PDB file of N, CA, C and O in Angstrom:
ATOM      1  N   UNK A   1      94.589 137.064 149.632  1.00  0.00           N
ATOM      2  CA  UNK A   1      93.517 137.486 150.363  1.00  0.00           C
ATOM      3  C   UNK A   1      93.343 136.817 151.761  1.00  0.00           C
ATOM      4  O   UNK A   1      93.605 135.619 151.664  1.00  0.00           O
ATOM      5  N   UNK A   2      92.998 137.170 153.004  1.00  0.00           N
ATOM      6  CA  UNK A   2      93.181 136.889 154.355  1.00  0.00           C
ATOM      7  C   UNK A   2      92.225 135.837 154.398  1.00  0.00           C
ATOM      8  O   UNK A   2      92.647 134.866 155.026  1.00  0.00           O
ATOM      9  N   UNK A   3      90.950 135.693 153.887  1.00  0.00           N
ATOM     10  CA  UNK A   3      90.588 134.300 154.127  1.00  0.00           C
ATOM     11  C   UNK A   3      91.103 132.929 153.300  1.00  0.00           C
ATOM     12  O   UNK A   3      90.790 131.824 153.744  1.00  0.00           O
ATOM     13  N   UNK A   4      91.675 133.018 152.432  1.00  0.00           N
ATOM     14  CA  UNK A   4      92.473 131.788 151.555  1.00  0.00           C
ATOM     15  C   UNK A   4      93.756 131.767 152.915  1.00  0.00           C
ATOM     16  O   UNK A   4      94.029 130.784 153.605  1.00  0.00           O
ATOM     17  N   UNK A   5      94.290 132.937 152.997  1.00  0.00           N
ATOM     18  CA  UNK A   5      95.724 132.692 154.211  1.00  0.00           C
ATOM     19  C   UNK A   5      95.297 131.972 155.549  1.00  0.00           C
ATOM     20  O   UNK A   5      96.017 131.137 156.097  1.00  0.00           O
ATOM     21  N   UNK A   6      94.461 132.238 155.876  1.00  0.00           N
ATOM     22  CA  UNK A   6      93.410 131.593 157.509  1.00  0.00           C
ATOM     23  C   UNK A   6      93.280 130.523 156.996  1.00  0.00           C
ATOM     24  O   UNK A   6      94.148 129.808 157.498  1.00  0.00           O
ATOM     25  N   UNK A   7      92.823 130.074 156.424  1.00  0.00           N
ATOM     26  CA  UNK A   7      92.435 128.475 155.278  1.00  0.00           C
ATOM     27  C   UNK A   7      93.797 127.724 155.587  1.00  0.00           C
ATOM     28  O   UNK A   7      93.996 126.786 156.359  1.00  0.00           O
ATOM     29  N   UNK A   8      94.727 128.449 154.714  1.00  0.00           N
ATOM     30  CA  UNK A   8      95.792 127.368 154.545  1.00  0.00           C
ATOM     31  C   UNK A   8      96.757 127.515 155.668  1.00  0.00           C
ATOM     32  O   UNK A   8      97.854 127.016 155.417  1.00  0.00           O
ATOM     33  N   UNK A   9      96.625 128.139 156.994  1.00  0.00           N
ATOM     34  CA  UNK A   9      97.375 128.237 158.172  1.00  0.00           C
ATOM     35  C   UNK A   9      96.749 127.078 158.823  1.00  0.00           C
ATOM     36  O   UNK A   9      97.505 126.255 159.339  1.00  0.00           O
ATOM     37  N   UNK A  10      95.144 126.842 158.892  1.00  0.00           N
ATOM     38  CA  UNK A  10      94.605 126.307 159.599  1.00  0.00           C
ATOM     39  C   UNK A  10      94.114 124.526 158.991  1.00  0.00           C
ATOM     40  O   UNK A  10      93.365 123.654 159.431  1.00  0.00           O
ATOM     41  N   UNK A  11      95.073 124.667 157.699  1.00  0.00           N
ATOM     42  CA  UNK A  11      94.634 123.716 157.173  1.00  0.00           C
ATOM     43  C   UNK A  11      96.024 122.546 157.330  1.00  0.00           C
ATOM     44  O   UNK A  11      96.993 122.821 158.037  1.00  0.00           O
ATOM     45  N   UNK A  12      95.917 121.267 156.569  1.00  0.00           N
ATOM     46  CA  UNK A  12      97.430 120.422 156.948  1.00  0.00           C
ATOM     47  C   UNK A  12      97.762 120.234 155.258  1.00  0.00           C
ATOM     48  O   UNK A  12      98.413 119.270 154.857  1.00  0.00           O
ATOM     49  N   UNK A  13      97.206 121.323 154.303  1.00  0.00           N
ATOM     50  CA  UNK A  13      97.708 120.560 152.833  1.00  0.00           C
ATOM     51  C   UNK A  13      98.823 120.614 152.485  1.00  0.00           C
ATOM     52  O   UNK A  13      99.251 119.973 151.525  1.00  0.00           O
ATOM     53  N   UNK A  14      99.658 121.554 153.346  1.00  0.00           N
ATOM     54  CA  UNK A  14     101.322 121.782 153.051  1.00  0.00           C
ATOM     55  C   UNK A  14     101.980 121.177 153.880  1.00  0.00           C
ATOM     56  O   UNK A  14     103.193 121.242 153.678  1.00  0.00           O
ATOM     57  N   UNK A  15     101.544 120.385 155.082  1.00  0.00           N
ATOM     58  CA  UNK A  15     102.400 120.342 156.108  1.00  0.00           C
ATOM     59  C   UNK A  15     103.462 119.277 155.874  1.00  0.00           C
ATOM     60  O   UNK A  15     104.524 119.116 156.476  1.00  0.00           O
ATOM     61  N   UNK A  16     102.711 118.288 154.429  1.00  0.00           N
ATOM     62  CA  UNK A  16     104.439 117.789 154.318  1.00  0.00           C
ATOM     63  C   UNK A  16     105.475 118.329 153.672  1.00  0.00           C
ATOM     64  O   UNK A  16     106.583 117.814 153.820  1.00  0.00           O
ATOM     65  N   UNK A  17     105.290 119.610 152.730  1.00  0.00           N
ATOM     66  CA  UNK A  17     106.138 119.882 152.422  1.00  0.00           C
ATOM     67  C   UNK A  17     106.923 121.169 153.339  1.00  0.00           C
ATOM     68  O   UNK A  17     108.012 121.665 153.048  1.00  0.00           O
ATOM     69  N   UNK A  18     106.386 121.400 154.061  1.00  0.00           N
ATOM     70  CA  UNK A  18     106.749 122.193 155.133  1.00  0.00           C
ATOM     71  C   UNK A  18     107.870 121.058 156.366  1.00  0.00           C
ATOM     72  O   UNK A  18     108.965 121.328 156.861  1.00  0.00           O
ATOM     73  N   UNK A  19     107.139 119.988 156.494  1.00  0.00           N
ATOM     74  CA  UNK A  19     107.978 118.939 157.121  1.00  0.00           C
ATOM     75  C   UNK A  19     109.296 118.578 156.512  1.00  0.00           C
ATOM     76  O   UNK A  19     110.286 118.152 157.108  1.00  0.00           O
ATOM     77  N   UNK A  20     109.152 118.819 155.200  1.00  0.00           N
ATOM     78  CA  UNK A  20     110.804 118.328 154.141  1.00  0.00           C
ATOM     79  C   UNK A  20     111.524 119.608 154.338  1.00  0.00           C
ATOM     80  O   UNK A  20     112.726 119.604 154.604  1.00  0.00           O
ATOM     81  N   UNK A  21     110.722 120.898 154.200  1.00  0.00           N
ATOM     82  CA  UNK A  21     112.081 122.247 154.303  1.00  0.00           C
ATOM     83  C   UNK A  21     112.430 122.464 155.945  1.00  0.00           C
ATOM     84  O   UNK A  21     113.438 123.060 156.324  1.00  0.00           O
ATOM     85  N   UNK A  22     111.450 121.893 156.824  1.00  0.00           N
ATOM     86  CA  UNK A  22     112.722 121.698 158.228  1.00  0.00           C
ATOM     87  C   UNK A  22     113.778 120.663 158.045  1.00  0.00           C
ATOM     88  O   UNK A  22     114.987 120.755 158.259  1.00  0.00           O
ATOM     89  N   UNK A  23     112.938 119.468 157.521  1.00  0.00           N
ATOM     90  CA  UNK A  23     114.212 118.433 157.509  1.00  0.00           C
ATOM     91  C   UNK A  23     115.512 118.918 156.932  1.00  0.00           C
ATOM     92  O   UNK A  23     116.550 118.921 157.595  1.00  0.00           O
ATOM     93  N   UNK A  24     115.439 119.333 155.673  1.00  0.00           N
ATOM     94  CA  UNK A  24     116.519 119.580 154.734  1.00  0.00           C
ATOM     95  C   UNK A  24     117.365 120.855 155.353  1.00  0.00           C
ATOM     96  O   UNK A  24     118.591 120.951 155.306  1.00  0.00           O
ATOM     97  N   UNK A  25     116.543 121.732 155.891  1.00  0.00           N
ATOM     98  CA  UNK A  25     117.173 123.052 156.900  1.00  0.00           C
ATOM     99  C   UNK A  25     117.835 122.627 157.778  1.00  0.00           C
ATOM    100  O   UNK A  25     118.870 123.235 158.049  1.00  0.00           O
ATOM    101  N   UNK A  26     117.499 121.523 158.478  1.00  0.00           N
ATOM    102  CA  UNK A  26     118.417 121.092 159.596  1.00  0.00           C
ATOM    103  C   UNK A  26     119.673 120.121 158.756  1.00  0.00           C
ATOM    104  O   UNK A  26     120.852 120.293 159.067  1.00  0.00           O
ATOM    105  N   UNK A  27     119.350 119.281 157.866  1.00  0.00           N
ATOM    106  CA  UNK A  27     120.461 119.070 157.260  1.00  0.00           C
ATOM    107  C   UNK A  27     121.623 119.713 156.869  1.00  0.00           C
ATOM    108  O   UNK A  27     122.759 119.261 157.018  1.00  0.00           O
ATOM    109  N   UNK A  28     121.181 121.305 156.115  1.00  0.00           N
ATOM    110  CA  UNK A  28     121.676 121.899 155.912  1.00  0.00           C
ATOM    111  C   UNK A  28     122.708 123.196 156.933  1.00  0.00           C
ATOM    112  O   UNK A  28     123.416 124.165 156.657  1.00  0.00           O
ATOM    113  N   UNK A  29     122.214 122.424 158.303  1.00  0.00           N
ATOM    114  CA  UNK A  29     122.821 123.476 159.545  1.00  0.00           C
ATOM    115  C   UNK A  29     122.045 124.790 159.639  1.00  0.00           C
ATOM    116  O   UNK A  29     122.474 125.576 160.484  1.00  0.00           O
ATOM    117  N   UNK A  30     121.020 125.158 158.950  1.00  0.00           N
ATOM    118  CA  UNK A  30     120.413 126.353 159.020  1.00  0.00           C
ATOM    119  C   UNK A  30     119.559 125.780 160.380  1.00  0.00           C
ATOM    120  O   UNK A  30     118.998 124.721 160.660  1.00  0.00           O
ATOM    121  N   UNK A  31     119.868 127.584 161.324  1.00  0.00           N
ATOM    122  CA  UNK A  31     119.679 127.590 162.346  1.00  0.00           C
ATOM    123  C   UNK A  31     118.559 128.803 162.756  1.00  0.00           C
ATOM    124  O   UNK A  31     118.000 128.889 163.849  1.00  0.00           O
ATOM    125  N   UNK A  32     118.396 129.620 161.720  1.00  0.00           N
ATOM    126  CA  UNK A  32     117.509 130.750 161.991  1.00  0.00           C
ATOM    127  C   UNK A  32     116.760 130.964 160.697  1.00  0.00           C
ATOM    128  O   UNK A  32     116.915 130.132 159.802  1.00  0.00           O
ATOM    129  N   UNK A  33     115.793 132.221 160.473  1.00  0.00           N
ATOM    130  CA  UNK A  33     115.304 132.696 159.430  1.00  0.00           C
ATOM    131  C   UNK A  33     115.340 134.180 159.413  1.00  0.00           C
ATOM    132  O   UNK A  33     115.272 134.785 160.483  1.00  0.00           O
ATOM    133  N   UNK A  34     115.466 134.966 158.021  1.00  0.00           N
ATOM    134  CA  UNK A  34     115.388 134.211 156.880  1.00  0.00           C
ATOM    135  C   UNK A  34     116.724 133.532 156.714  1.00  0.00           C
ATOM    136  O   UNK A  34     117.632 133.762 157.514  1.00  0.00           O
ATOM    137  N   UNK A  35     116.842 132.881 155.919  1.00  0.00           N
ATOM    138  CA  UNK A  35     118.049 131.997 155.361  1.00  0.00           C
ATOM    139  C   UNK A  35     117.710 131.310 153.887  1.00  0.00           C
ATOM    140  O   UNK A  35     116.876 130.470 153.549  1.00  0.00           O
ATOM    141  N   UNK A  36     118.758 132.066 153.142  1.00  0.00           N
ATOM    142  CA  UNK A  36     118.822 132.174 151.456  1.00  0.00           C
ATOM    143  C   UNK A  36     119.565 131.087 151.343  1.00  0.00           C
ATOM    144  O   UNK A  36     120.497 131.106 152.147  1.00  0.00           O
ATOM    145  N   UNK A  37     119.523 129.837 150.451  1.00  0.00           N
ATOM    146  CA  UNK A  37     120.428 129.089 149.995  1.00  0.00           C
ATOM    147  C   UNK A  37     120.337 129.190 148.590  1.00  0.00           C
ATOM    148  O   UNK A  37     119.329 129.405 147.916  1.00  0.00           O
ATOM    149  N   UNK A  38     122.177 128.907 148.009  1.00  0.00           N
ATOM    150  CA  UNK A  38     121.831 129.292 146.612  1.00  0.00           C
ATOM    151  C   UNK A  38     122.538 128.186 145.866  1.00  0.00           C
ATOM    152  O   UNK A  38     123.733 128.360 146.105  1.00  0.00           O
ATOM    153  N   UNK A  39     122.420 127.325 145.224  1.00  0.00           N
ATOM    154  CA  UNK A  39     122.614 126.166 144.547  1.00  0.00           C
ATOM    155  C   UNK A  39     123.198 125.301 145.336  1.00  0.00           C
ATOM    156  O   UNK A  39     124.331 124.837 145.207  1.00  0.00           O
ATOM    157  N   UNK A  40     122.178 125.012 146.416  1.00  0.00           N
ATOM    158  CA  UNK A  40     122.496 124.164 147.530  1.00  0.00           C
ATOM    159  C   UNK A  40     124.224 124.183 148.470  1.00  0.00           C
ATOM    160  O   UNK A  40     124.669 123.411 149.320  1.00  0.00           O
ATOM    161  N   UNK A  41     124.832 125.451 147.813  1.00  0.00           N
ATOM    162  CA  UNK A  41     126.528 126.003 148.332  1.00  0.00           C
ATOM    163  C   UNK A  41     126.474 126.832 149.082  1.00  0.00           C
ATOM    164  O   UNK A  41     127.098 126.896 150.141  1.00  0.00           O
ATOM    165  N   UNK A  42     125.684 127.633 148.630  1.00  0.00           N
ATOM    166  CA  UNK A  42     126.179 129.283 149.466  1.00  0.00           C
ATOM    167  C   UNK A  42     124.935 129.466 150.140  1.00  0.00           C
ATOM    168  O   UNK A  42     123.915 128.969 149.660  1.00  0.00           O
ATOM    169  N   UNK A  43     124.897 130.296 151.476  1.00  0.00           N
ATOM    170  CA  UNK A  43     123.601 130.774 152.356  1.00  0.00           C
ATOM    171  C   UNK A  43     124.100 132.172 152.643  1.00  0.00           C
ATOM    172  O   UNK A  43     125.255 132.548 152.444  1.00  0.00           O
ATOM    173  N   UNK A  44     123.372 132.710 153.002  1.00  0.00           N
ATOM    174  CA  UNK A  44     122.801 134.189 153.475  1.00  0.00           C
ATOM    175  C   UNK A  44     121.666 133.914 154.570  1.00  0.00           C
ATOM    176  O   UNK A  44     120.505 133.552 154.383  1.00  0.00           O
ATOM    177  N   UNK A  45     122.307 134.178 155.715  1.00  0.00           N
ATOM    178  CA  UNK A  45     121.498 134.374 156.651  1.00  0.00           C
ATOM    179  C   UNK A  45     120.807 135.899 157.093  1.00  0.00           C
ATOM    180  O   UNK A  45     121.086 137.010 156.642  1.00  0.00           O
ATOM    181  N   UNK A  46     120.000 135.594 157.938  1.00  0.00           N
ATOM    182  CA  UNK A  46     119.367 136.861 158.583  1.00  0.00           C
ATOM    183  C   UNK A  46     119.588 138.181 157.650  1.00  0.00           C
ATOM    184  O   UNK A  46     120.219 137.984 156.612  1.00  0.00           O
ATOM    185  N   UNK A  47     119.226 139.239 157.858  1.00  0.00           N
ATOM    186  CA  UNK A  47     119.132 140.973 157.229  1.00  0.00           C
ATOM    187  C   UNK A  47     120.594 140.969 156.811  1.00  0.00           C
ATOM    188  O   UNK A  47     121.387 141.311 157.688  1.00  0.00           O
ATOM    189  N   UNK A  48     121.155 140.593 155.455  1.00  0.00           N
ATOM    190  CA  UNK A  48     122.277 141.180 155.163  1.00  0.00           C
ATOM    191  C   UNK A  48     122.408 142.411 154.197  1.00  0.00           C
ATOM    192  O   UNK A  48     121.455 142.635 153.450  1.00  0.00           O
ATOM    193  N   UNK A  49     123.341 143.104 154.157  1.00  0.00           N
ATOM    194  CA  UNK A  49     123.545 143.789 152.704  1.00  0.00           C
ATOM    195  C   UNK A  49     123.246 143.357 151.417  1.00  0.00           C
ATOM    196  O   UNK A  49     123.207 142.136 151.270  1.00  0.00           O
ATOM    197  N   UNK A  50     122.989 144.179 150.280  1.00  0.00           N
ATOM    198  CA  UNK A  50     122.587 143.566 149.169  1.00  0.00           C
ATOM    199  C   UNK A  50     123.735 143.054 148.703  1.00  0.00           C
ATOM    200  O   UNK A  50     123.743 142.122 147.900  1.00  0.00           O
ATOM    201  N   UNK A  51     124.974 143.703 149.235  1.00  0.00           N
ATOM    202  CA  UNK A  51     126.383 143.519 148.211  1.00  0.00           C
ATOM    203  C   UNK A  51     126.488 141.480 148.973  1.00  0.00           C
ATOM    204  O   UNK A  51     126.941 140.694 148.140  1.00  0.00           O
ATOM    205  N   UNK A  52     126.213 141.033 149.954  1.00  0.00           N
ATOM    206  CA  UNK A  52     125.877 140.016 150.452  1.00  0.00           C
ATOM    207  C   UNK A  52     125.177 139.005 149.755  1.00  0.00           C
ATOM    208  O   UNK A  52     125.598 137.848 149.752  1.00  0.00           O
ATOM    209  N   UNK A  53     124.182 139.328 149.184  1.00  0.00           N
ATOM    210  CA  UNK A  53     123.234 138.500 148.561  1.00  0.00           C
ATOM    211  C   UNK A  53     124.006 138.662 147.273  1.00  0.00           C
ATOM    212  O   UNK A  53     124.321 137.569 146.800  1.00  0.00           O
ATOM    213  N   UNK A  54     124.395 139.682 146.581  1.00  0.00           N
ATOM    214  CA  UNK A  54     124.846 139.512 145.142  1.00  0.00           C
ATOM    215  C   UNK A  54     125.973 139.268 144.876  1.00  0.00           C
ATOM    216  O   UNK A  54     126.297 139.258 143.689  1.00  0.00           O
ATOM    217  N   UNK A  55     126.875 139.010 145.832  1.00  0.00           N
ATOM    218  CA  UNK A  55     127.843 138.341 145.865  1.00  0.00           C
ATOM    219  C   UNK A  55     127.711 136.478 145.958  1.00  0.00           C
ATOM    220  O   UNK A  55     128.317 135.633 145.300  1.00  0.00           O
ATOM    221  N   UNK A  56     126.797 136.331 146.918  1.00  0.00           N
ATOM    222  CA  UNK A  56     126.382 135.014 146.784  1.00  0.00           C
ATOM    223  C   UNK A  56     125.765 134.483 145.593  1.00  0.00           C
ATOM    224  O   UNK A  56     125.958 133.319 145.242  1.00  0.00           O
ATOM    225  N   UNK A  57     124.953 135.373 144.889  1.00  0.00           N
ATOM    226  CA  UNK A  57     124.604 134.821 143.733  1.00  0.00           C
ATOM    227  C   UNK A  57     125.506 134.835 142.548  1.00  0.00           C
ATOM    228  O   UNK A  57     125.498 133.917 141.729  1.00  0.00           O
ATOM    229  N   UNK A  58     126.053 135.567 142.483  1.00  0.00           N
ATOM    230  CA  UNK A  58     127.358 135.866 141.329  1.00  0.00           C
ATOM    231  C   UNK A  58     128.255 134.623 141.342  1.00  0.00           C
ATOM    232  O   UNK A  58     128.589 134.070 140.294  1.00  0.00           O
ATOM    233  N   UNK A  59     128.640 134.196 142.559  1.00  0.00           N
ATOM    234  CA  UNK A  59     129.596 132.754 142.826  1.00  0.00           C
ATOM    235  C   UNK A  59     128.934 131.903 142.449  1.00  0.00           C
ATOM    236  O   UNK A  59     129.465 131.148 141.634  1.00  0.00           O
ATOM    237  N   UNK A  60     127.329 131.591 142.895  1.00  0.00           N
ATOM    238  CA  UNK A  60     126.965 130.660 142.680  1.00  0.00           C
ATOM    239  C   UNK A  60     126.515 130.436 141.242  1.00  0.00           C
ATOM    240  O   UNK A  60     126.343 129.346 140.696  1.00  0.00           O
ATOM    241  N   UNK A  61     126.331 131.820 140.645  1.00  0.00           N
ATOM    242  CA  UNK A  61     125.849 131.377 139.149  1.00  0.00           C
ATOM    243  C   UNK A  61     126.923 131.304 138.410  1.00  0.00           C
ATOM    244  O   UNK A  61     126.725 130.772 137.318  1.00  0.00           O
ATOM    245  N   UNK A  62     127.938 131.632 138.608  1.00  0.00           N
ATOM    246  CA  UNK A  62     129.384 131.575 137.926  1.00  0.00           C
ATOM    247  C   UNK A  62     129.845 129.644 137.810  1.00  0.00           C
ATOM    248  O   UNK A  62     130.091 128.913 136.851  1.00  0.00           O
ATOM    249  N   UNK A  63     129.790 129.445 139.113  1.00  0.00           N
ATOM    250  CA  UNK A  63     130.019 128.201 139.284  1.00  0.00           C
ATOM    251  C   UNK A  63     129.113 126.941 138.771  1.00  0.00           C
ATOM    252  O   UNK A  63     129.511 125.798 138.545  1.00  0.00           O
ATOM    253  N   UNK A  64     127.954 127.394 138.665  1.00  0.00           N
ATOM    254  CA  UNK A  64     126.998 126.741 138.019  1.00  0.00           C
ATOM    255  C   UNK A  64     126.880 126.503 136.207  1.00  0.00           C
ATOM    256  O   UNK A  64     126.623 125.467 135.594  1.00  0.00           O
ATOM    257  N   UNK A  65     127.182 127.919 135.670  1.00  0.00           N
ATOM    258  CA  UNK A  65     127.497 127.987 134.697  1.00  0.00           C
ATOM    259  C   UNK A  65     129.145 126.967 134.198  1.00  0.00           C
ATOM    260  O   UNK A  65     129.244 125.950 133.512  1.00  0.00           O
ATOM    261  N   UNK A  66     129.905 127.558 134.697  1.00  0.00           N
ATOM    262  CA  UNK A  66     130.720 126.449 134.290  1.00  0.00           C
ATOM    263  C   UNK A  66     131.001 125.267 134.176  1.00  0.00           C
ATOM    264  O   UNK A  66     131.899 124.779 133.491  1.00  0.00           O
ATOM    265  N   UNK A  67     129.833 124.456 135.206  1.00  0.00           N
ATOM    266  CA  UNK A  67     129.856 123.512 135.367  1.00  0.00           C
ATOM    267  C   UNK A  67     128.620 122.367 134.165  1.00  0.00           C
ATOM    268  O   UNK A  67     128.584 121.154 133.962  1.00  0.00           O
ATOM    269  N   UNK A  68     127.825 123.485 133.655  1.00  0.00           N
ATOM    270  CA  UNK A  68     127.324 122.729 132.593  1.00  0.00           C
ATOM    271  C   UNK A  68     128.070 122.388 131.406  1.00  0.00           C
ATOM    272  O   UNK A  68     128.960 123.127 130.985  1.00  0.00           O
ATOM    273  N   UNK A  69     127.724 121.210 130.799  1.00  0.00           N
ATOM    274  CA  UNK A  69     128.668 120.695 129.891  1.00  0.00           C
ATOM    275  C   UNK A  69     128.341 121.852 128.413  1.00  0.00           C
ATOM    276  O   UNK A  69     127.273 122.392 128.121  1.00  0.00           O
ATOM    277  N   UNK A  70     129.433 121.929 127.829  1.00  0.00           N
ATOM    278  CA  UNK A  70     129.588 122.714 126.237  1.00  0.00           C
ATOM    279  C   UNK A  70     128.955 121.709 125.254  1.00  0.00           C
ATOM    280  O   UNK A  70     129.327 120.547 125.087  1.00  0.00           O
ATOM    281  N   UNK A  71     128.014 122.293 124.675  1.00  0.00           N
ATOM    282  CA  UNK A  71     127.370 121.224 123.536  1.00  0.00           C
ATOM    283  C   UNK A  71     127.840 121.854 122.160  1.00  0.00           C
ATOM    284  O   UNK A  71     127.730 123.058 121.932  1.00  0.00           O
ATOM    285  N   UNK A  72     128.179 121.274 121.587  1.00  0.00           N
ATOM    286  CA  UNK A  72     128.467 121.440 119.751  1.00  0.00           C
ATOM    287  C   UNK A  72     127.544 121.028 119.111  1.00  0.00           C
ATOM    288  O   UNK A  72     127.411 119.804 119.094  1.00  0.00           O
ATOM    289  N   UNK A  73     126.789 121.673 118.524  1.00  0.00           N
ATOM    290  CA  UNK A  73     125.463 121.295 117.802  1.00  0.00           C
ATOM    291  C   UNK A  73     126.655 120.921 116.066  1.00  0.00           C
ATOM    292  O   UNK A  73     127.635 121.481 115.575  1.00  0.00           O
ATOM    293  N   UNK A  74     125.785 119.671 115.687  1.00  0.00           N
ATOM    294  CA  UNK A  74     126.345 119.147 114.254  1.00  0.00           C
ATOM    295  C   UNK A  74     125.401 119.519 113.622  1.00  0.00           C
ATOM    296  O   UNK A  74     124.253 119.454 114.062  1.00  0.00           O
ATOM    297  N   UNK A  75     125.797 120.119 112.124  1.00  0.00           N
ATOM    298  CA  UNK A  75     124.576 120.262 111.267  1.00  0.00           C
ATOM    299  C   UNK A  75     124.454 119.067 110.501  1.00  0.00           C
ATOM    300  O   UNK A  75     125.305 118.365 109.952  1.00  0.00           O
ATOM    301  N   UNK A  76     123.376 118.996 110.570  1.00  0.00           N
ATOM    302  CA  UNK A  76     122.634 117.821 109.185  1.00  0.00           C
ATOM    303  C   UNK A  76     121.945 118.396 108.138  1.00  0.00           C
ATOM    304  O   UNK A  76     120.992 117.947 107.501  1.00  0.00           O
ATOM    305  N   UNK A  77     122.629 119.608 108.015  1.00  0.00           N
ATOM    306  CA  UNK A  77     122.047 120.172 106.768  1.00  0.00           C
ATOM    307  C   UNK A  77     122.572 119.515 105.650  1.00  0.00           C
ATOM    308  O   UNK A  77     123.732 119.116 105.751  1.00  0.00           O
ATOM    309  N   UNK A  78     121.933 119.307 104.548  1.00  0.00           N
ATOM    310  CA  UNK A  78     122.656 118.533 103.109  1.00  0.00           C
ATOM    311  C   UNK A  78     123.270 119.654 102.490  1.00  0.00           C
ATOM    312  O   UNK A  78     124.246 119.335 101.812  1.00  0.00           O
ATOM    313  N   UNK A  79     122.995 120.920 102.510  1.00  0.00           N
ATOM    314  CA  UNK A  79     123.423 122.073 102.002  1.00  0.00           C
ATOM    315  C   UNK A  79     124.196 123.280 103.148  1.00  0.00           C
ATOM    316  O   UNK A  79     123.745 124.236 103.780  1.00  0.00           O
ATOM    317  N   UNK A  80     125.271 122.792 103.045  1.00  0.00           N
ATOM    318  CA  UNK A  80     126.110 123.926 104.091  1.00  0.00           C
ATOM    319  C   UNK A  80     125.903 125.138 103.807  1.00  0.00           C
ATOM    320  O   UNK A  80     125.645 126.002 104.645  1.00  0.00           O
ATOM    321  N   UNK A  81     125.982 125.288 102.795  1.00  0.00           N
ATOM    322  CA  UNK A  81     125.831 126.953 102.054  1.00  0.00           C
ATOM    323  C   UNK A  81     124.841 127.809 101.867  1.00  0.00           C
ATOM    324  O   UNK A  81     124.998 128.983 101.533  1.00  0.00           O
ATOM    325  N   UNK A  82     123.674 127.205 102.095  1.00  0.00           N
ATOM    326  CA  UNK A  82     122.265 127.849 102.439  1.00  0.00           C
ATOM    327  C   UNK A  82     122.247 128.787 103.110  1.00  0.00           C
ATOM    328  O   UNK A  82     122.473 128.623 104.309  1.00  0.00           O
ATOM    329  N   UNK A  83     121.990 130.049 102.632  1.00  0.00           N
ATOM    330  CA  UNK A  83     121.690 131.618 103.466  1.00  0.00           C
ATOM    331  C   UNK A  83     120.411 131.964 103.271  1.00  0.00           C
ATOM    332  O   UNK A  83     119.873 131.790 102.177  1.00  0.00           O
ATOM    333  N   UNK A  84     119.720 132.544 104.405  1.00  0.00           N
ATOM    334  CA  UNK A  84     118.539 133.273 104.344  1.00  0.00           C
ATOM    335  C   UNK A  84     119.151 134.482 104.900  1.00  0.00           C
ATOM    336  O   UNK A  84     120.143 134.663 105.606  1.00  0.00           O
ATOM    337  N   UNK A  85     117.950 135.543 104.187  1.00  0.00           N
ATOM    338  CA  UNK A  85     118.216 136.931 104.934  1.00  0.00           C
ATOM    339  C   UNK A  85     116.614 137.411 104.703  1.00  0.00           C
ATOM    340  O   UNK A  85     115.611 136.705 104.594  1.00  0.00           O
ATOM    341  N   UNK A  86     116.761 138.944 104.670  1.00  0.00           N
ATOM    342  CA  UNK A  86     115.193 139.387 104.409  1.00  0.00           C
ATOM    343  C   UNK A  86     114.776 139.507 103.580  1.00  0.00           C
ATOM    344  O   UNK A  86     113.625 139.943 103.563  1.00  0.00           O
ATOM    345  N   UNK A  87     115.595 139.129 102.121  1.00  0.00           N
ATOM    346  CA  UNK A  87     115.034 138.852 100.528  1.00  0.00           C
ATOM    347  C   UNK A  87     114.935 137.411 100.406  1.00  0.00           C
ATOM    348  O   UNK A  87     114.874 136.855  99.309  1.00  0.00           O
ATOM    349  N   UNK A  88     114.919 136.862 101.396  1.00  0.00           N
ATOM    350  CA  UNK A  88     114.785 135.114 100.830  1.00  0.00           C
ATOM    351  C   UNK A  88     115.766 134.435 101.101  1.00  0.00           C
ATOM    352  O   UNK A  88     116.640 134.962 101.790  1.00  0.00           O
ATOM    353  N   UNK A  89     115.908 133.265 100.715  1.00  0.00           N
ATOM    354  CA  UNK A  89     117.053 132.191 100.942  1.00  0.00           C
ATOM    355  C   UNK A  89     117.810 131.962  99.758  1.00  0.00           C
ATOM    356  O   UNK A  89     117.225 131.783  98.689  1.00  0.00           O
ATOM    357  N   UNK A  90     119.312 131.948  99.857  1.00  0.00           N
ATOM    358  CA  UNK A  90     120.159 131.454  98.647  1.00  0.00           C
ATOM    359  C   UNK A  90     120.366 130.132  98.623  1.00  0.00           C
ATOM    360  O   UNK A  90     120.295 129.573  99.718  1.00  0.00           O
ATOM    361  N   UNK A  91     120.624 129.410  97.596  1.00  0.00           N
ATOM    362  CA  UNK A  91     120.826 128.062  97.840  1.00  0.00           C
ATOM    363  C   UNK A  91     121.789 127.466  97.076  1.00  0.00           C
ATOM    364  O   UNK A  91     122.039 126.269  97.222  1.00  0.00           O
TER     365      UNK A  91
END
């Protein structure tokens, strides 16, 4: 809504967040907008083809997923042979 947008632009409610974004962008070497950063590793600047975004997102997600710890669940069930289906449970 226009009134709310004008109020935000005239106020300082988000000033600290904006200053931090500017600071962080400068530290990352960003010199223009728009600029998109994925996982703080890959960036796409300006108006790029869709494939540039797809490639950056795919690469970033692949590396992030590989870095996640592989978790093995340990069952604490007393009876590991218990099975449930649409007809109920068999113990």
